[in-house]
C-alpha positions as CSV (number, residue, x, y, z in Angstrom):
1,M,6.0,-6.2,30.5
2,T,3.0,-3.9,30.6
3,G,-0.7,-4.6,29.7
4,Q,-2.6,-4.7,26.5
5,V,-2.1,-2.2,23.7
6,E,-4.7,0.6,23.8
7,G,-2.9,3.6,22.4
8,Y,0.2,5.0,20.6
9,R,2.4,4.7,23.7
10,D,1.4,1.1,24.3
11,F,2.1,0.2,20.7
12,A,5.5,1.9,20.8
13,E,6.4,-0.3,23.8
14,A,5.1,-3.5,22.0
15,R,7.0,-2.6,18.9
16,G,10.2,-2.0,20.9
17,E,9.8,-5.5,22.4
18,V,9.4,-7.1,19.0
19,V,12.4,-5.3,17.6
20,A,14.5,-6.4,20.6
21,E,13.3,-10.0,20.1
22,L,14.2,-10.0,16.5
23,R,17.7,-8.6,17.2
24,E,18.2,-11.2,19.9
25,L,17.1,-14.0,17.5
26,A,19.6,-12.6,15.0
27,T,22.3,-13.0,17.6
28,L,21.3,-16.6,18.3
29,N,21.3,-17.3,14.5
30,R,24.9,-16.0,14.3
31,G,25.8,-18.3,17.2
32,L,24.6,-21.2,15.0
33,G,26.5,-20.0,11.9
34,M,23.4,-18.8,10.1
35,E,24.8,-15.4,9.0
36,D,22.3,-14.8,6.2
37,G,19.3,-15.6,8.4
38,A,20.7,-13.2,11.1
39,S,21.1,-10.4,8.5
40,Q,17.5,-10.9,7.3
41,L,16.2,-10.7,10.9
42,E,18.1,-7.5,11.5
43,E,16.7,-6.0,8.3
44,L,13.2,-7.1,9.5
45,A,13.9,-5.4,12.8
46,D,14.8,-2.2,11.1
47,R,11.6,-2.2,9.0
48,V,9.5,-2.9,12.1
49,Q,11.2,0.0,13.9
50,A,10.7,2.3,10.9
51,G,7.0,1.3,10.3
52,V,4.3,4.0,10.3
53,F,0.5,4.1,10.4
54,R,-0.7,5.8,7.2
55,V,-4.1,7.7,7.4
56,L,-5.6,8.9,4.1
57,V,-7.9,11.9,4.3
58,L,-10.5,12.2,1.5
59,G,-13.4,14.5,0.7
60,E,-15.0,16.6,-1.9
61,F,-14.5,20.3,-2.5
62,K,-15.7,22.6,0.4
63,R,-16.0,19.9,3.0
64,G,-13.2,21.3,5.2
65,K,-10.7,18.6,4.5
66,S,-7.6,20.7,4.8
67,T,-9.0,22.5,7.8
68,L,-9.6,19.2,9.5
69,I,-6.0,18.1,8.8
70,N,-4.7,21.4,10.2
71,A,-6.8,20.9,13.3
72,L,-5.3,17.4,13.7
73,L,-1.8,18.8,13.3
74,G,-2.5,21.9,15.5
75,A,-1.1,24.3,12.9
76,N,-2.2,26.3,9.8
77,L,0.0,24.2,7.6
78,L,-2.1,23.4,4.5
79,P,-4.0,26.0,2.5
80,A,-7.7,26.0,3.2
81,N,-9.1,28.5,0.6
82,V,-12.5,29.0,-0.9
83,T,-11.2,27.7,-4.2
84,P,-10.4,23.9,-4.7
85,T,-7.0,23.0,-3.3
86,T,-4.8,19.9,-2.9
87,A,-4.2,19.2,-6.6
88,L,-1.3,17.0,-5.5
89,L,-1.2,14.2,-3.1
90,T,0.5,15.5,0.1
91,L,2.3,13.3,2.6
92,I,2.7,14.8,6.1
93,K,5.2,13.1,8.3
94,Y,7.1,14.0,11.5
95,G,10.2,16.2,11.4
96,P,11.9,18.3,14.1
97,E,11.6,21.3,11.8
98,V,9.2,22.3,9.1
99,K,10.5,21.1,5.7
100,I,8.4,21.0,2.5
101,D,9.6,19.2,-0.6
102,L,8.0,19.0,-4.0
103,I,8.8,15.4,-5.3
104,P,9.2,15.5,-9.1
105,F,8.7,12.6,-11.5
106,R,12.3,13.0,-12.4
107,G,15.2,14.6,-10.6
108,E,15.8,15.6,-7.0
109,P,13.2,16.9,-4.6
110,Q,12.7,20.7,-4.5
111,E,12.4,22.4,-1.2
112,V,9.8,25.2,-1.1
113,S,8.2,27.6,1.3
114,A,4.7,27.4,2.7
115,E,3.7,30.2,0.4
116,E,5.0,28.3,-2.7
117,L,3.3,25.2,-1.4
118,A,-0.1,27.0,-1.3
119,N,0.5,28.2,-4.9
120,T,1.3,24.7,-6.1
121,L,-1.6,23.0,-4.3
122,S,-4.3,25.6,-5.2
123,L,-6.4,24.9,-8.3
124,S,-7.5,27.7,-10.5
125,T,-10.4,27.7,-12.9
126,D,-7.9,27.4,-15.8
127,E,-7.2,23.7,-16.2
128,E,-4.4,24.4,-18.6
129,E,-2.7,26.6,-15.9
130,N,-3.2,23.8,-13.3
131,H,-1.6,21.3,-15.7
132,R,1.3,23.6,-16.4
133,R,2.1,24.2,-12.7
134,Q,1.5,20.7,-11.5
135,A,2.6,18.4,-14.4
136,T,6.2,18.3,-13.1
137,Y,5.4,16.9,-9.6
138,K,4.3,13.6,-8.4
139,M,3.5,14.6,-4.8
140,V,4.4,16.9,-1.9
141,E,6.2,15.7,1.2
142,V,5.8,17.8,4.4
143,R,7.8,17.3,7.6
144,Y,6.3,18.9,10.6
145,P,6.8,18.6,14.4
146,A,3.2,17.6,15.1
147,P,2.6,15.4,18.2
148,L,0.3,13.2,16.1
149,C,3.0,12.4,13.5
150,Q,5.6,11.9,16.3
151,N,3.5,8.8,17.2
152,N,4.5,7.3,13.8
153,V,1.4,8.5,12.1
154,E,1.6,9.8,8.5
155,I,-1.3,11.9,7.2
156,V,-2.0,11.7,3.4
157,D,-4.0,14.7,2.1
158,S,-5.6,13.5,-1.1
159,P,-6.6,15.4,-4.2
160,G,-10.2,16.6,-4.0
161,L,-12.6,14.0,-5.3
162,N,-14.2,14.5,-8.6
163,E,-11.9,17.4,-9.5
164,S,-10.2,15.3,-12.1
165,A,-10.0,11.7,-13.1
166,M,-6.2,11.7,-13.0
167,R,-6.2,13.1,-9.5
168,T,-9.0,10.8,-8.3
169,E,-7.1,7.8,-9.6
170,I,-3.9,8.9,-7.8
171,T,-6.0,9.0,-4.6
172,S,-7.5,5.6,-5.4
173,G,-4.0,4.1,-5.9
174,Y,-3.0,5.2,-2.5
175,I,-5.9,3.6,-0.8
176,R,-4.3,0.2,-0.8
177,Q,-1.2,1.6,1.0
178,S,-3.2,3.2,3.9
179,D,-4.1,1.7,7.2
180,A,-7.3,3.9,7.6
181,A,-9.2,6.6,5.9
182,I,-10.9,9.7,7.3
183,F,-13.7,10.6,4.9
184,V,-14.8,14.2,5.4
185,L,-18.3,15.2,4.8
186,S,-20.3,18.3,5.5
187,A,-23.2,18.5,7.9
188,T,-24.7,21.2,5.7
189,N,-24.7,19.1,2.6
190,F,-24.7,15.6,3.9
191,A,-23.6,12.5,2.1
192,S,-24.3,13.4,-1.5
193,L,-24.9,10.8,-4.2
194,T,-21.4,11.4,-5.7
195,E,-19.8,10.9,-2.3
196,L,-21.7,7.7,-1.7
197,E,-20.8,6.5,-5.2
198,Y,-17.1,7.3,-4.6
199,L,-17.2,5.4,-1.3
200,N,-18.7,2.3,-2.8
201,T,-16.6,2.3,-6.0
202,H,-13.2,3.6,-5.0
203,I,-12.9,2.8,-1.2
204,L,-14.9,-0.3,-0.3
205,G,-14.5,-1.6,-3.9
206,K,-10.7,-1.5,-3.4
207,G,-10.4,-3.3,-0.1
208,L,-10.2,-0.4,2.5
209,T,-12.9,-1.1,5.0
210,H,-11.5,0.9,7.9
211,I,-13.2,4.2,7.3
212,F,-13.8,7.0,9.8
213,F,-16.4,9.5,8.9
214,A,-15.8,13.1,10.0
215,I,-19.1,15.0,9.4
216,N,-17.7,18.5,9.5
217,Q,-19.2,22.0,10.0
218,Y,-21.5,20.6,12.7
219,D,-21.4,23.9,14.6
220,R,-22.8,25.8,11.6
221,V,-25.8,23.5,11.5
222,L,-26.6,23.8,15.2
223,D,-26.0,27.6,15.2
224,D,-28.5,28.0,12.4
225,A,-31.1,25.6,13.8
226,D,-34.3,26.7,15.5
227,D,-34.3,23.5,17.5
228,P,-30.6,22.3,17.9
229,A,-31.5,19.2,19.8
230,R,-34.0,18.0,17.1
231,E,-31.5,18.9,14.3
232,A,-28.8,16.9,16.1
233,R,-31.2,13.9,16.3
234,D,-32.2,14.2,12.7
235,L,-28.6,14.3,11.6
236,T,-27.6,11.3,13.7
237,A,-30.5,9.3,12.2
238,L,-29.5,10.3,8.7
239,A,-25.9,9.3,9.3
240,E,-26.9,5.9,10.6
241,Q,-29.1,5.4,7.5
242,R,-26.6,6.5,4.9
243,L,-23.3,5.6,6.5
244,G,-24.2,2.8,8.8
245,P,-24.0,0.1,6.0
246,L,-20.4,1.3,5.2
247,T,-19.2,0.8,8.8
248,R,-20.0,-2.9,9.0
249,V,-16.8,-4.9,9.0
250,Q,-16.9,-8.7,8.9
251,G,-20.3,-8.7,10.5
252,R,-19.5,-6.2,13.2
253,D,-21.4,-2.9,13.3
254,L,-18.8,-0.3,14.1
255,G,-20.9,2.8,13.4
256,H,-20.6,4.1,17.0
257,E,-16.8,3.9,16.6
258,R,-16.5,5.3,13.1
259,I,-19.0,8.2,12.6
260,Y,-18.3,11.5,14.3
261,F,-19.8,15.0,14.0
262,V,-17.0,17.5,14.3
263,S,-16.3,21.2,13.9
264,A,-12.8,21.5,12.4
265,K,-12.4,25.3,12.2
266,P,-13.3,25.9,15.9
267,A,-11.1,22.9,16.8
268,L,-8.2,24.5,15.0
269,R,-8.7,27.8,16.7
270,A,-9.0,26.1,20.1
271,R,-5.8,24.1,19.5
272,L,-3.9,27.2,18.4
273,A,-5.1,29.1,21.5
274,G,-4.6,26.2,23.9
275,D,-8.3,26.3,24.8
276,Q,-9.0,22.7,26.0
277,P,-12.7,23.2,26.8
278,A,-13.3,24.7,23.3
279,L,-11.4,21.8,21.8
280,E,-13.6,19.3,23.6
281,H,-16.7,21.2,22.5
282,S,-15.5,20.7,18.8
283,R,-15.8,16.9,19.3
284,L,-12.5,16.4,17.4
285,P,-10.8,14.7,20.3
286,E,-13.5,11.9,20.2
287,L,-12.5,11.1,16.6
288,E,-8.8,11.3,17.5
289,E,-9.2,8.9,20.4
290,S,-11.1,6.4,18.3
291,L,-8.6,6.6,15.5
292,E,-5.7,6.1,18.0
293,R,-7.4,3.0,19.5
294,F,-7.9,1.5,16.1
295,L,-4.4,2.2,14.8
296,A,-2.5,1.2,17.9
297,R,-4.6,-1.9,18.6
298,E,-6.0,-3.4,15.4
299,R,-3.6,-2.1,12.8
300,G,-0.8,-2.4,15.3
301,R,-1.5,-6.1,15.7
302,V,-1.4,-6.5,12.0
303,A,1.8,-4.6,11.7
304,L,3.6,-6.9,14.2
305,E,1.8,-10.2,13.4
306,R,3.9,-10.8,10.2
307,P,7.3,-10.1,11.9
308,L,6.3,-12.3,14.8
309,A,5.3,-15.1,12.4
310,Q,8.6,-14.7,10.6
311,A,10.4,-14.8,13.9
312,A,8.5,-18.0,14.9
313,Q,9.6,-19.6,11.6
314,A,13.2,-18.5,12.3
315,V,13.0,-20.1,15.8
316,D,11.9,-23.4,14.2
317,D,14.8,-23.1,11.8
318,A,17.2,-22.3,14.6
319,R,16.0,-25.4,16.5
320,E,16.6,-27.5,13.5
321,A,20.1,-26.0,13.1
322,L,20.7,-26.6,16.8
323,A,19.8,-30.3,16.6
324,F,22.0,-30.5,13.5
325,R,25.0,-28.9,15.3
326,R,24.7,-31.3,18.2
327,A,24.5,-34.3,15.9
328,T,27.6,-33.1,13.9
329,M,29.5,-32.4,17.1
330,E,29.0,-36.0,18.2
331,T,29.9,-37.5,14.8
332,D,33.3,-38.8,13.8
333,L,35.2,-36.1,11.9
334,A,36.1,-38.2,8.9
335,T,32.5,-39.4,8.6
336,L,31.2,-35.9,8.8
337,E,33.6,-34.7,6.1
338,N,32.5,-37.5,3.8
339,R,28.8,-36.7,4.4
340,V,29.4,-33.0,3.6
341,K,31.1,-33.9,0.4
342,E,28.2,-36.2,-0.6
343,V,25.6,-33.5,-0.4
344,Q,27.5,-30.8,-2.4
345,P,25.9,-31.9,-5.7
346,K,22.5,-31.3,-4.2
347,F,23.2,-27.6,-3.8
348,D,23.8,-27.4,-7.5
349,E,20.5,-29.1,-8.1
350,L,18.9,-26.4,-5.9
351,Q,20.3,-23.7,-8.1
352,E,18.7,-25.3,-11.1
353,H,15.3,-25.2,-9.4
354,R,15.9,-21.5,-8.5
355,R,16.8,-20.6,-12.1
356,R,13.7,-22.5,-13.3
357,I,11.5,-20.5,-10.9
358,L,12.9,-17.2,-12.0
359,R,12.5,-18.1,-15.7
360,T,8.8,-19.0,-15.0
361,I,8.3,-15.6,-13.4
362,E,10.0,-13.9,-16.4
363,A,7.7,-15.9,-18.8
364,A,4.6,-14.8,-16.8
365,E,5.7,-11.2,-17.0
366,Q,6.0,-11.4,-20.7
367,L,2.5,-12.9,-21.0
368,V,1.1,-10.2,-18.8
369,Q,2.8,-7.5,-20.8
370,K,1.5,-9.0,-24.1
371,S,-2.0,-9.2,-22.6
372,V,-1.9,-5.7,-21.3
373,E,-0.7,-4.3,-24.6
374,L,-3.2,-6.3,-26.7
375,S,-6.2,-5.5,-24.5
376,F,-5.2,-1.8,-24.3
377,R,-4.9,-1.5,-28.0
378,Q,-8.3,-3.2,-28.4
379,R,-9.9,-0.9,-25.9
380,V,-8.5,2.2,-27.5
381,A,-9.8,1.0,-30.9
382,T,-13.2,0.5,-29.3
383,M,-13.1,4.0,-27.8
384,E,-12.2,5.5,-31.2
385,D,-15.1,3.7,-32.8
386,G,-17.5,4.9,-30.1
387,M,-16.2,8.5,-30.0
388,L,-18.7,9.9,-32.4
389,E,-21.6,8.3,-30.6
390,A,-20.3,9.6,-27.2
391,A,-19.9,13.1,-28.6
392,M,-23.4,13.1,-30.0
393,A,-24.8,12.1,-26.7
394,L,-23.2,15.1,-25.0
395,K,-25.5,17.7,-23.6
396,V,-24.2,21.2,-24.0
397,S,-25.5,24.6,-22.8
398,P,-28.2,26.1,-25.0
399,Q,-26.5,29.5,-24.5
400,W,-23.6,30.2,-26.8
401,N,-21.1,30.8,-24.1
402,P,-17.8,29.8,-25.5
403,Q,-16.0,29.3,-22.1
404,R,-18.9,27.3,-20.7
405,I,-19.2,25.1,-23.8
406,R,-15.4,24.6,-23.8
407,K,-15.6,23.2,-20.3
408,E,-18.7,21.1,-21.0
409,M,-17.1,19.6,-24.1
410,A,-13.8,18.9,-22.3
411,E,-15.5,17.3,-19.4
412,G,-17.9,15.2,-21.5
413,I,-15.2,13.7,-23.8
414,N,-12.9,13.1,-20.9
415,S,-15.7,11.4,-18.9
416,Y,-16.2,9.0,-21.8
417,I,-12.5,8.1,-22.0
418,E,-12.2,7.9,-18.2
419,R,-15.1,5.4,-17.9
420,E,-13.7,3.2,-20.6
421,L,-10.2,3.3,-19.2
422,Q,-11.5,2.6,-15.7
423,E,-13.5,-0.4,-16.9
424,W,-10.4,-1.6,-18.8
425,S,-8.3,-1.3,-15.7
426,E,-10.7,-3.3,-13.5
427,Q,-10.8,-6.1,-16.1
428,T,-7.1,-6.0,-16.4
429,G,-6.8,-6.4,-12.6
430,K,-8.9,-9.6,-12.7
431,E,-6.8,-11.0,-15.6
432,I,-3.5,-10.2,-13.7
433,E,-4.9,-11.9,-10.6
434,E,-5.6,-15.0,-12.6
435,R,-2.1,-14.9,-14.0
436,L,-0.5,-14.5,-10.6
437,N,-2.5,-17.4,-9.2
438,Q,-1.4,-19.5,-12.1
439,L,2.2,-18.3,-11.5
440,T,2.2,-19.4,-7.9
441,G,1.0,-22.8,-9.0
442,D,3.6,-23.0,-11.7
443,I,6.5,-22.3,-9.3
444,G,5.1,-24.0,-6.2
445,E,6.4,-27.4,-7.0
446,D,9.9,-26.2,-7.5
447,A,9.7,-24.1,-4.3
448,A,8.5,-27.2,-2.3
449,T,11.3,-29.2,-3.8
450,I,13.9,-26.7,-2.7
451,D,12.5,-26.7,0.9
452,A,12.3,-30.6,1.0
453,T,15.8,-31.0,-0.4
454,L,17.3,-28.7,2.2
455,K,15.6,-30.7,4.9
456,R,17.0,-33.9,3.4
457,I,20.5,-32.4,3.2
458,R,20.5,-31.5,6.9
459,I,19.2,-35.0,7.8
460,Q,21.8,-36.7,5.7
461,V,24.7,-34.7,7.1
462,A,23.5,-35.2,10.7
463,G,23.4,-39.0,10.0
464,G,19.6,-39.5,10.3
465,V,17.3,-41.6,8.1
466,V,16.9,-39.6,4.9
467,P,13.2,-39.7,3.8
468,E,12.3,-40.5,0.2
469,P,11.4,-37.7,-2.1
470,G,7.9,-36.5,-1.5
471,E,7.8,-37.6,2.2
472,V,8.9,-34.2,3.6
473,E,7.5,-31.8,1.0
474,G,5.3,-29.1,2.4
475,D,2.3,-27.3,1.0
476,P,3.7,-25.2,-2.0
477,K,1.8,-22.0,-1.0
478,R,3.0,-22.2,2.6
479,V,6.6,-22.7,1.3
480,L,6.2,-19.7,-1.0
481,E,4.9,-17.6,2.0
482,T,8.1,-18.7,3.9
483,I,10.3,-17.8,0.9
484,L,8.7,-14.4,0.5
485,A,9.1,-13.9,4.3
486,Y,12.8,-14.7,4.0
487,G,12.9,-12.4,1.0
488,G,11.7,-9.5,3.2
489,G,8.0,-9.9,2.4
490,M,8.3,-6.8,0.3
491,L,7.2,-6.3,-3.3
492,G,8.2,-2.8,-4.0
493,D,5.3,-0.5,-3.0
494,F,3.2,-3.5,-2.0
495,G,5.1,-4.2,1.2
496,V,2.3,-2.7,3.2
497,I,0.0,-5.5,1.9
498,L,2.2,-8.4,2.9
499,K,1.4,-8.5,6.6
500,G,-0.6,-11.0,8.6
501,G,-0.3,-14.6,9.6
502,S,-0.1,-17.7,7.5
503,G,-2.4,-17.8,4.6
504,W,-1.9,-14.2,3.5
505,L,-0.5,-15.0,0.1
506,Q,-3.8,-15.6,-1.6
507,S,-5.3,-12.3,-0.5
508,A,-2.1,-10.5,-1.2
509,L,-2.1,-11.7,-4.9
510,R,-5.5,-10.0,-5.4
511,V,-4.3,-6.7,-3.9
512,I,-1.1,-6.8,-5.9
513,A,-3.0,-7.5,-9.1
514,L,-5.3,-4.5,-8.4
515,Q,-2.3,-2.3,-7.6
516,I,-0.5,-3.3,-10.8
517,A,-3.7,-2.5,-12.8
518,A,-4.1,0.9,-11.1
519,T,-0.5,1.8,-11.7
520,V,-0.7,0.8,-15.3
521,L,-3.8,2.9,-15.7
522,L,-2.0,5.9,-14.2
523,A,0.8,5.3,-16.8
524,A,-1.9,5.3,-19.5
525,I,-3.5,8.5,-18.3
526,G,0.0,10.0,-17.9
527,W,1.3,11.7,-14.8
528,A,3.1,14.5,-16.6
529,T,1.5,14.7,-20.1
530,S,-2.1,13.6,-19.6
531,P,-3.7,12.5,-22.9
532,L,-7.1,13.1,-21.3
533,F,-6.1,16.7,-20.8
534,V,-4.7,17.0,-24.3
535,I,-7.8,15.4,-25.8
536,G,-10.1,17.7,-23.9
537,T,-8.1,20.8,-24.7
538,V,-7.7,20.1,-28.4
539,A,-11.4,19.2,-28.8
540,S,-12.4,22.3,-26.9
541,A,-10.2,24.5,-29.0
542,V,-11.9,23.1,-32.1
543,T,-15.2,23.8,-30.5
544,L,-14.4,27.4,-29.8
545,G,-13.4,28.0,-33.4
546,I,-16.7,26.6,-34.6
547,I,-18.8,28.5,-32.0
548,N,-17.2,31.8,-33.1
549,R,-18.6,31.2,-36.6
550,R,-22.1,30.9,-35.1
551,N,-23.6,29.5,-38.4
552,T,-22.3,26.0,-37.7
553,M,-24.9,23.6,-36.3
554,E,-24.4,21.7,-33.1
555,R,-24.2,18.3,-34.9
556,N,-21.3,19.6,-37.1
557,M,-19.6,20.9,-34.0
558,K,-19.8,17.5,-32.3
559,E,-18.7,15.7,-35.4
560,K,-15.6,17.9,-35.7
561,M,-14.9,17.5,-32.0
562,A,-15.1,13.7,-32.2
563,E,-12.9,13.6,-35.2
564,T,-10.2,15.7,-33.5
565,A,-10.5,13.8,-30.2
566,R,-10.3,10.5,-32.0
567,A,-7.1,11.5,-33.7
568,E,-5.5,12.3,-30.4
569,L,-6.8,9.1,-28.8
570,H,-5.2,7.1,-31.7
571,K,-1.8,8.4,-30.4
572,L,-2.4,7.1,-26.9
573,P,-0.9,3.5,-27.3
574,A,2.3,4.8,-28.8
575,K,2.6,7.4,-26.0
576,S,1.6,5.3,-23.1
577,L,2.5,1.6,-23.7
578,P,6.2,2.0,-23.0
579,N,5.5,3.4,-19.5
580,M,2.7,0.9,-18.9
581,L,4.9,-2.1,-19.8
582,Q,7.7,-0.7,-17.6
583,E,5.3,-0.5,-14.7
584,V,4.4,-4.2,-15.2
585,H,8.1,-5.0,-15.4
586,K,8.8,-3.2,-12.1
587,A,6.1,-5.1,-10.3
588,F,7.3,-8.5,-11.6
589,D,10.9,-7.6,-11.0
590,A,10.1,-6.8,-7.4
591,F,8.3,-10.2,-7.0
592,S,11.2,-12.0,-8.7
593,S,13.8,-10.3,-6.5
594,S,11.9,-11.1,-3.4
595,I,11.6,-14.8,-4.4
596,A,15.3,-15.0,-5.4
597,R,16.4,-13.4,-2.1
598,G,14.2,-15.7,-0.1
599,I,15.5,-18.8,-1.8
600,D,19.1,-17.6,-1.3
601,V,18.5,-17.1,2.4
602,M,17.0,-20.6,2.8
603,I,19.9,-22.2,1.0
604,A,22.5,-20.1,2.8
605,N,21.0,-20.9,6.2
606,V,21.6,-24.6,5.6
607,R,25.0,-24.2,3.8
608,D,26.3,-21.8,6.5
609,S,25.2,-24.1,9.3
610,I,26.9,-27.1,7.6
611,D,30.2,-25.1,7.0
612,A,30.2,-23.7,10.5
613,A,29.5,-27.1,12.0
614,L,32.3,-28.7,10.0
615,A,34.7,-25.9,10.9
616,D,33.9,-26.1,14.6
617,R,34.2,-29.8,14.5
618,R,37.7,-29.6,13.1
619,T,38.7,-26.9,15.5
620,L,37.2,-28.6,18.6
621,E,38.5,-32.1,17.8
622,G,38.6,-33.8,21.2
623,E,37.1,-30.9,23.0
624,Q,33.4,-31.1,22.1
625,A,32.0,-30.6,25.6
626,P,32.4,-26.8,25.8
627,E,30.6,-26.5,22.4
628,L,27.8,-28.8,23.5
629,E,27.4,-26.6,26.6
630,R,27.3,-23.5,24.4
631,L,24.6,-25.0,22.3
632,S,22.6,-25.8,25.4
633,G,22.8,-22.1,26.3
634,I,21.5,-21.2,22.8
635,E,18.6,-23.6,23.3
636,Q,17.7,-22.0,26.6
637,G,17.8,-18.6,24.9
638,L,15.4,-19.8,22.3
639,G,13.0,-21.1,24.9
640,A,13.0,-17.8,26.8
641,L,12.7,-15.9,23.5
642,E,9.6,-17.9,22.5
643,D,7.9,-17.0,25.8
644,R,8.6,-13.3,25.3
645,M,7.3,-13.5,21.7
646,A,4.1,-15.2,23.0
647,A,3.7,-12.4,25.5
648,S,4.2,-9.8,22.8
649,R,1.4,-11.4,20.8
650,G,-0.8,-11.5,23.9
651,R,-0.6,-7.8,24.3
652,F,-3.2,-7.4,21.6
653,G,-5.6,-9.9,23.1
654,D,-7.7,-12.4,21.2
655,Q,-8.6,-10.8,17.9
């Protein structure tokens, strides 16, 4: 056992310990006849072993975001051109060889070369061409033998902020699946209003508080300064003023750990040349070291806390099973067989509670789907009614420049629609959260009844005093947490959220609700056939036809644009609702599957332990002593395992 976790290597050791502990606990479960519990623990060990730290890199155009990622990787992997790039979300993970796949919305991944990747990621000034090239693909997955990624770190290169509402929403949707974010700013154009607005709305407003600020191009500022020392002091003071409030987490001022001035391009050159002094001068290693400490220690603790909590619950269950096996081994065989026969009807009752829970979840899903559909149709109708007013409020260039006015009209009408849809999504998230909270209340009683009934079954078979109904029922939310833990603690893409100690369910419901709302919004906007793009293009095409006649007044132009855009908007529910409702179904189906799996494991643990105890009792009739000795060995193993688990938790210190 080594010391506390401070870096990637320490975390890898701690994770290896936890994986070994989970596998050993699975073996002890099998020794008690708890086969389903053992399988669940092995699956959990596999997930812990495969876990990664996900770092999202964000920034506006021309901030050096792709160059910074290349410097972190030590390779010219991503295109870093003077034109906007990264139109698709790009996931970079470790691989022994370079491999680049375009992940389509439908069909198999398509492997491409680095040159083809650059063509796909680079944005042109022709939005229609961008749409044509990128509408087919959801994201890019790059495997690369970077030392950083070998430490189980995945880098997510996000679409440039404010390039497009659809791409910005894709980025926002990934925020909740990230452990940390690096927000890239420029020292030459520091912390613009749009950047600060994005941070407050899309980052802090969606629950990601662990943000590292990389203020790039620091070398350019100092090289051009008459007094570099004074310029450095002024920039530091400005960073503390504008970014300081964003680095306060739960009352802690983390500015000195989260704000870094770096020079990405010199850092990349230094890394490629193996020039360590130049790399240190770029200040990039300071950011990397701080990120490593945070991921390995703080996020590492979170990543292992839930598995250790699940293991602790499994140890408690194993101790109950152990006491049960001892009691049954010392019970007369005929008496034991009679008790087992008496409790069989109770297992049938448990299945009725299970079915009732799943029906309640299905009913909640239908209510949410109806609510989403109704509120979306109402919002679209409101948008249609307000289209003319929004069009009239648009400010267009006084110069009759068709290309410029086309762009202004498209941006203006899309901005109106985007604002309305974003507001609708936020309200929908709140409504879904209320529904999820109500749902957990609706199914909590049945869940608690299942848990209490299983306890009574064990007590009855073991010959103890069976408590009256209600005497052994636990807190419904705690029982649901246990059920979800047995079910894997995974709700589709929300698995990253369901980590932490007891009491995580309430906060998880909020994040899940926001995730559903964001996913539904993306379905409304459309990954492959964006109605916003269609509306903007159609409206702009109408505009061009009017402009070319020159004798048409601006008001008539806007009226015609609003009329055309409204007609396109009217088609939105029919186009989008099937996909939107399917996304709701997928989320609830994942929740339902996790609950069902958790209940099945809980029931199977008890049923398996009873069946195994009865079978062993029959086999060992008259020879119980060796079995009792074996059980004592399991008990000793559980005690030693608990000590090791406590030591694993202690590696992260008091948090």
